[in-house]
DRENPAKOL-364751 format. One record per residue (C-alpha): residue number from 0; x, y, z. Coordinates in nm, 3 decimals, decimal comma. Example, Ala and Ser with C-alpha at 12.3 -4.5 7.8 and 13.67 -1.06 7.14 Angstrom:
BEGIN
{padren 0 {1,230 -0,450 0,780}}
{padren 1 {1,367 -0,106 0,714}}
END
This chain:
BEGIN
{padren 0 {1,819 0,550 -0,125}}
{padren 1 {1,727 0,353 -0,434}}
{padren 2 {1,445 0,363 -0,678}}
{padren 3 {1,250 0,084 -0,509}}
{padren 4 {1,201 0,302 -0,201}}
{padren 5 {1,043 0,583 -0,403}}
{padren 6 {0,685 0,472 -0,455}}
{padren 7 {0,387 0,646 -0,298}}
{padren 8 {0,021 0,546 -0,328}}
{padren 9 {-0,239 0,809 -0,246}}
{padren 10 {-0,573 0,638 -0,278}}
{padren 11 {-0,673 0,273 -0,274}}
{padren 12 {-0,951 0,268 -0,534}}
{padren 13 {-1,145 0,460 -0,791}}
{padren 14 {-1,510 0,360 -0,790}}
{padren 15 {-1,739 0,454 -1,076}}
{padren 16 {-2,114 0,416 -1,047}}
{padren 17 {-2,271 0,125 -1,226}}
{padren 18 {-2,431 0,175 -1,563}}
{padren 19 {-2,810 0,200 -1,568}}
{padren 20 {-2,965 -0,131 -1,474}}
{padren 21 {-2,641 -0,253 -1,320}}
{padren 22 {-2,509 -0,365 -1,659}}
{padren 23 {-2,146 -0,302 -1,563}}
{padren 24 {-1,925 -0,127 -1,311}}
{padren 25 {-1,560 -0,033 -1,296}}
{padren 26 {-1,333 -0,030 -0,992}}
{padren 27 {-0,959 0,033 -1,020}}
{padren 28 {-0,664 0,060 -0,781}}
{padren 29 {-0,460 0,274 -0,729}}
{padren 30 {-0,621 0,605 -0,817}}
{padren 31 {-0,293 0,797 -0,822}}
{padren 32 {0,070 0,720 -0,750}}
{padren 33 {0,420 0,863 -0,772}}
{padren 34 {0,743 0,706 -0,896}}
{padren 35 {1,066 0,885 -0,805}}
{padren 36 {1,439 0,849 -0,880}}
{padren 37 {1,377 0,731 -1,238}}
{padren 38 {1,708 0,697 -1,425}}
{padren 39 {1,689 0,814 -1,789}}
{padren 40 {1,786 0,535 -2,026}}
{padren 41 {1,687 0,253 -1,789}}
{padren 42 {1,395 0,018 -1,858}}
{padren 43 {1,167 -0,024 -1,557}}
{padren 44 {0,921 -0,304 -1,501}}
{padren 45 {0,717 -0,117 -1,240}}
{padren 46 {0,576 -0,435 -1,084}}
{padren 47 {0,917 -0,603 -1,058}}
{padren 48 {1,076 -0,289 -0,916}}
{padren 49 {0,805 -0,180 -0,672}}
{padren 50 {0,533 -0,445 -0,646}}
{padren 51 {0,281 -0,202 -0,794}}
{padren 52 {0,044 -0,305 -1,072}}
{padren 53 {-0,286 -0,167 -1,188}}
{padren 54 {-0,570 -0,376 -1,045}}
{padren 55 {-0,910 -0,383 -1,217}}
{padren 56 {-1,191 -0,542 -1,015}}
{padren 57 {-1,494 -0,709 -1,169}}
{padren 58 {-1,780 -0,726 -0,921}}
{padren 59 {-2,036 -0,806 -1,192}}
{padren 60 {-2,184 -1,145 -1,278}}
{padren 61 {-2,031 -1,161 -1,628}}
{padren 62 {-1,677 -1,132 -1,770}}
{padren 63 {-1,566 -0,781 -1,862}}
{padren 64 {-1,292 -0,669 -2,101}}
{padren 65 {-1,113 -0,341 -2,041}}
{padren 66 {-0,869 -0,156 -2,266}}
{padren 67 {-0,552 -0,004 -2,116}}
{padren 68 {-0,363 0,293 -2,261}}
{padren 69 {-0,129 0,578 -2,165}}
{padren 70 {-0,172 0,946 -2,254}}
{padren 71 {-0,035 1,293 -2,202}}
{padren 72 {-0,265 1,488 -1,967}}
{padren 73 {-0,345 1,738 -2,243}}
{padren 74 {-0,504 1,446 -2,434}}
{padren 75 {-0,707 1,331 -2,136}}
{padren 76 {-0,698 1,364 -1,759}}
{padren 77 {-0,533 1,641 -1,561}}
{padren 78 {-0,209 1,708 -1,379}}
{padren 79 {-0,086 1,839 -1,047}}
{padren 80 {0,052 2,188 -0,991}}
{padren 81 {0,426 2,203 -1,050}}
{padren 82 {0,436 1,907 -1,286}}
{padren 83 {0,463 1,924 -1,664}}
{padren 84 {0,318 1,657 -1,889}}
{padren 85 {0,547 1,381 -2,010}}
{padren 86 {0,684 1,471 -2,357}}
{padren 87 {0,585 1,133 -2,504}}
{padren 88 {0,320 0,908 -2,349}}
{padren 89 {0,482 0,616 -2,535}}
{padren 90 {0,766 0,623 -2,281}}
{padren 91 {0,518 0,456 -2,046}}
{padren 92 {0,317 0,153 -2,160}}
{padren 93 {0,120 -0,149 -2,047}}
{padren 94 {0,239 -0,500 -2,123}}
{padren 95 {-0,109 -0,573 -2,257}}
{padren 96 {-0,354 -0,353 -2,447}}
{padren 97 {-0,660 -0,516 -2,289}}
{padren 98 {-0,748 -0,748 -2,003}}
{padren 99 {-1,053 -0,969 -1,954}}
{padren 100 {-1,163 -1,011 -1,593}}
{padren 101 {-1,381 -1,300 -1,477}}
{padren 102 {-1,684 -1,239 -1,253}}
{padren 103 {-1,600 -1,162 -0,889}}
{padren 104 {-1,233 -1,148 -0,975}}
{padren 105 {-0,951 -0,903 -1,051}}
{padren 106 {-0,723 -0,847 -1,348}}
{padren 107 {-0,387 -0,676 -1,360}}
{padren 108 {-0,220 -0,426 -1,589}}
{padren 109 {0,161 -0,441 -1,583}}
{padren 110 {0,325 -0,107 -1,646}}
{padren 111 {0,664 -0,035 -1,803}}
{padren 112 {0,860 0,288 -1,818}}
{padren 113 {1,166 0,400 -2,009}}
{padren 114 {1,278 0,762 -2,035}}
{padren 115 {1,533 0,823 -2,314}}
{padren 116 {1,888 0,843 -2,185}}
{padren 117 {1,945 1,205 -2,286}}
{padren 118 {2,105 1,424 -2,021}}
{padren 119 {1,829 1,684 -2,050}}
{padren 120 {1,576 1,439 -1,901}}
{padren 121 {1,726 1,446 -1,552}}
{padren 122 {1,559 1,677 -1,296}}
{padren 123 {1,208 1,633 -1,443}}
{padren 124 {0,863 1,623 -1,279}}
{padren 125 {0,606 1,482 -1,521}}
{padren 126 {0,247 1,357 -1,525}}
{padren 127 {0,115 1,061 -1,723}}
{padren 128 {-0,250 0,957 -1,759}}
{padren 129 {-0,329 0,586 -1,746}}
{padren 130 {-0,667 0,518 -1,905}}
{padren 131 {-0,899 0,222 -1,849}}
{padren 132 {-1,210 0,197 -2,065}}
{padren 133 {-1,463 -0,061 -2,179}}
{padren 134 {-1,380 -0,276 -2,480}}
{padren 135 {-1,543 -0,168 -2,807}}
{padren 136 {-1,887 -0,320 -2,830}}
{padren 137 {-1,879 -0,447 -2,473}}
{padren 138 {-2,139 -0,377 -2,204}}
{padren 139 {-1,893 -0,157 -2,012}}
{padren 140 {-1,813 0,073 -2,304}}
{padren 141 {-1,965 0,375 -2,131}}
{padren 142 {-1,736 0,338 -1,829}}
{padren 143 {-1,383 0,476 -1,809}}
{padren 144 {-1,136 0,600 -1,551}}
{padren 145 {-0,814 0,802 -1,561}}
{padren 146 {-0,532 0,726 -1,317}}
{padren 147 {-0,270 0,994 -1,251}}
{padren 148 {0,094 0,886 -1,246}}
{padren 149 {0,361 1,127 -1,120}}
{padren 150 {0,705 1,053 -1,267}}
{padren 151 {1,014 1,218 -1,120}}
{padren 152 {1,350 1,153 -1,284}}
{padren 153 {1,675 1,152 -1,091}}
{padren 154 {1,799 1,482 -0,954}}
{padren 155 {2,145 1,565 -1,081}}
{padren 156 {2,402 1,846 -1,102}}
{padren 157 {2,691 1,902 -1,341}}
{padren 158 {2,481 1,885 -1,657}}
{padren 159 {2,643 2,001 -1,981}}
{padren 160 {2,309 2,125 -2,118}}
{padren 161 {1,997 2,277 -1,957}}
{padren 162 {1,723 2,043 -1,835}}
{padren 163 {1,429 1,981 -2,070}}
{padren 164 {1,134 2,220 -2,076}}
{padren 165 {1,075 2,596 -2,075}}
{padren 166 {1,157 2,602 -1,702}}
{padren 167 {1,460 2,396 -1,597}}
{padren 168 {1,603 2,324 -1,251}}
{padren 169 {1,943 2,184 -1,154}}
{padren 170 {1,917 1,999 -0,923}}
{padren 171 {1,545 1,929 -0,886}}
{padren 172 {1,594 1,804 -0,528}}
{padren 173 {1,784 1,979 -0,250}}
{padren 174 {1,896 1,721 0,004}}
{padren 175 {1,994 1,848 0,348}}
{padren 176 {2,135 1,544 0,529}}
{padren 177 {2,270 1,511 0,883}}
{padren 178 {2,135 1,855 0,972}}
{padren 179 {2,235 1,982 1,316}}
{padren 180 {1,942 2,181 1,460}}
{padren 181 {2,059 2,532 1,542}}
{padren 182 {2,328 2,531 1,269}}
{padren 183 {2,244 2,695 0,933}}
{padren 184 {2,291 2,493 0,614}}
{padren 185 {2,313 2,639 0,265}}
{padren 186 {2,252 2,507 -0,085}}
{padren 187 {2,169 2,644 -0,429}}
{padren 188 {1,974 2,559 -0,745}}
{padren 189 {2,018 2,683 -1,103}}
{padren 190 {1,695 2,813 -1,257}}
{padren 191 {1,696 2,801 -1,638}}
{padren 192 {1,467 3,009 -1,855}}
{padren 193 {1,466 2,799 -2,172}}
{padren 194 {1,176 2,991 -2,326}}
{padren 195 {1,194 3,260 -2,595}}
{padren 196 {1,089 3,546 -2,364}}
{padren 197 {1,206 3,692 -2,033}}
{padren 198 {1,021 3,574 -1,722}}
{padren 199 {0,972 3,688 -1,366}}
{padren 200 {0,924 3,399 -1,123}}
{padren 201 {0,747 3,398 -0,786}}
{padren 202 {0,906 3,153 -0,541}}
{padren 203 {0,744 3,002 -0,232}}
{padren 204 {0,620 2,685 -0,072}}
{padren 205 {0,360 2,502 -0,279}}
{padren 206 {0,167 2,435 0,042}}
{padren 207 {0,105 2,799 0,120}}
{padren 208 {-0,195 2,738 -0,105}}
{padren 209 {-0,417 2,505 0,098}}
{padren 210 {-0,567 2,363 -0,223}}
{padren 211 {-0,256 2,147 -0,260}}
{padren 212 {-0,253 1,848 -0,027}}
{padren 213 {0,090 1,747 0,107}}
{padren 214 {0,000 1,378 0,082}}
{padren 215 {-0,015 1,417 -0,298}}
{padren 216 {0,346 1,538 -0,313}}
{padren 217 {0,548 1,418 -0,015}}
{padren 218 {0,782 1,121 -0,034}}
{padren 219 {0,687 0,819 0,174}}
{padren 220 {0,822 0,837 0,533}}
{padren 221 {0,865 1,219 0,514}}
{padren 222 {0,645 1,476 0,684}}
{padren 223 {0,581 1,834 0,580}}
{padren 224 {0,842 2,082 0,705}}
{padren 225 {0,661 2,233 1,007}}
{padren 226 {0,749 2,596 0,933}}
{padren 227 {0,816 2,729 0,584}}
{padren 228 {1,017 3,019 0,728}}
{padren 229 {1,291 2,777 0,837}}
{padren 230 {1,395 2,781 0,470}}
{padren 231 {1,505 3,126 0,352}}
{padren 232 {1,523 3,213 -0,019}}
{padren 233 {1,441 3,484 -0,272}}
{padren 234 {1,069 3,525 -0,320}}
{padren 235 {1,099 3,651 -0,677}}
{padren 236 {1,358 3,671 -0,956}}
{padren 237 {1,373 3,772 -1,320}}
{padren 238 {1,563 3,557 -1,570}}
{padren 239 {1,624 3,660 -1,929}}
{padren 240 {1,538 3,429 -2,218}}
{padren 241 {1,802 3,160 -2,268}}
{padren 242 {1,974 3,245 -1,939}}
{padren 243 {2,005 3,091 -1,593}}
{padren 244 {2,019 3,226 -1,241}}
{padren 245 {2,135 3,076 -0,912}}
{padren 246 {1,878 3,054 -0,632}}
{padren 247 {2,029 3,039 -0,282}}
{padren 248 {1,861 2,859 0,008}}
{padren 249 {1,947 2,873 0,378}}
{padren 250 {1,793 2,617 0,612}}
{padren 251 {1,793 2,677 0,988}}
{padren 252 {1,615 2,428 1,213}}
{padren 253 {1,565 2,563 1,568}}
{padren 254 {1,774 2,384 1,829}}
{padren 255 {1,509 2,186 2,013}}
{padren 256 {1,515 1,824 2,127}}
{padren 257 {1,202 1,745 1,923}}
{padren 258 {1,382 1,843 1,602}}
{padren 259 {1,643 1,568 1,616}}
{padren 260 {1,594 1,246 1,418}}
{padren 261 {1,329 1,394 1,187}}
{padren 262 {1,259 1,361 0,815}}
{padren 263 {1,084 1,656 0,653}}
{padren 264 {1,005 1,779 0,303}}
{padren 265 {0,880 2,091 0,135}}
{padren 266 {0,811 2,168 -0,230}}
{padren 267 {0,921 2,515 -0,341}}
{padren 268 {0,706 2,629 -0,631}}
{padren 269 {0,868 2,831 -0,911}}
{padren 270 {0,578 3,013 -1,079}}
{padren 271 {0,654 3,214 -1,395}}
{padren 272 {0,447 3,518 -1,489}}
{padren 273 {0,323 3,311 -1,783}}
{padren 274 {0,327 2,935 -1,837}}
{padren 275 {0,352 2,622 -1,623}}
{padren 276 {0,521 2,624 -1,284}}
{padren 277 {0,789 2,385 -1,165}}
{padren 278 {0,905 2,295 -0,816}}
{padren 279 {1,213 2,211 -0,613}}
{padren 280 {1,178 1,918 -0,374}}
{padren 281 {1,353 2,005 -0,047}}
{padren 282 {1,434 1,703 0,168}}
{padren 283 {1,561 1,745 0,525}}
{padren 284 {1,703 1,477 0,755}}
{padren 285 {1,822 1,593 1,097}}
{padren 286 {2,082 1,424 1,315}}
{padren 287 {1,961 1,151 1,552}}
{padren 288 {1,923 1,244 1,919}}
{padren 289 {2,245 1,227 2,119}}
{padren 290 {2,262 0,929 2,352}}
{padren 291 {2,238 1,033 2,718}}
{padren 292 {2,544 0,931 2,917}}
{padren 293 {2,467 0,775 3,260}}
{padren 294 {2,567 0,985 3,562}}
{padren 295 {2,853 0,820 3,751}}
{padren 296 {2,853 1,039 4,063}}
{padren 297 {3,159 1,232 3,955}}
{padren 298 {3,387 0,926 3,973}}
{padren 299 {3,651 0,892 3,708}}
END
């Protein structure tokens, strides 16, 4: 499936309260979104590729000017568990630095993205903060909003160097296609410890912690894997500094009619004893139901 099928919107709007006296208000859509299958080295016009653009609504009775910028979450905003922050916020930018929106109207911010074409930037899960704030000197200066953008680069194997970051995964997505319920399927991932110290990692579904909502992570058209125990794996490993270790996964879907023709996902969190966690996206597609042959009364 291509890049254009990998866009997920979580929330329609962000609404900030009006300034005292109703001087200005700020309403933006979407509040958070995810872009997957990003190919390093390729320039993306997000609107042309997906139809998504940042929409800023002006419900006031005067024109408003808003400034648009991109940031690493450590500069402003926050990020989701399992994601790192993008190494350079300049890899994502708006086509315009500011937009002026007429009364009772909407303005649009067009977003562009280009990850450098280095091999190490495959298999990445990153957060970017998109910031909208009032123009200097304008009546909406006290209003601002941060939009969270989840960027996932293409999952790939056969790399000649470890993936970027202190914790690297190869591949970042395990794809179990054409799964026959009742028949085990196996796959593996290389876990890289690119840091300067040894680490012990705890491994388990991200959604065992109910604080993490599946709708924030799951790919559009996929549902959460109903039972985490269907996917067997080590629950903890130690990897020395500068080394890698193979993690083995065995998927067994029970042989039941309801399990045919399904699309499920899980996110397996890799949590080091110190530092930011990463995750493996596990995508499962089971075989379609077998067509029932009509009974012919035993005639040949």
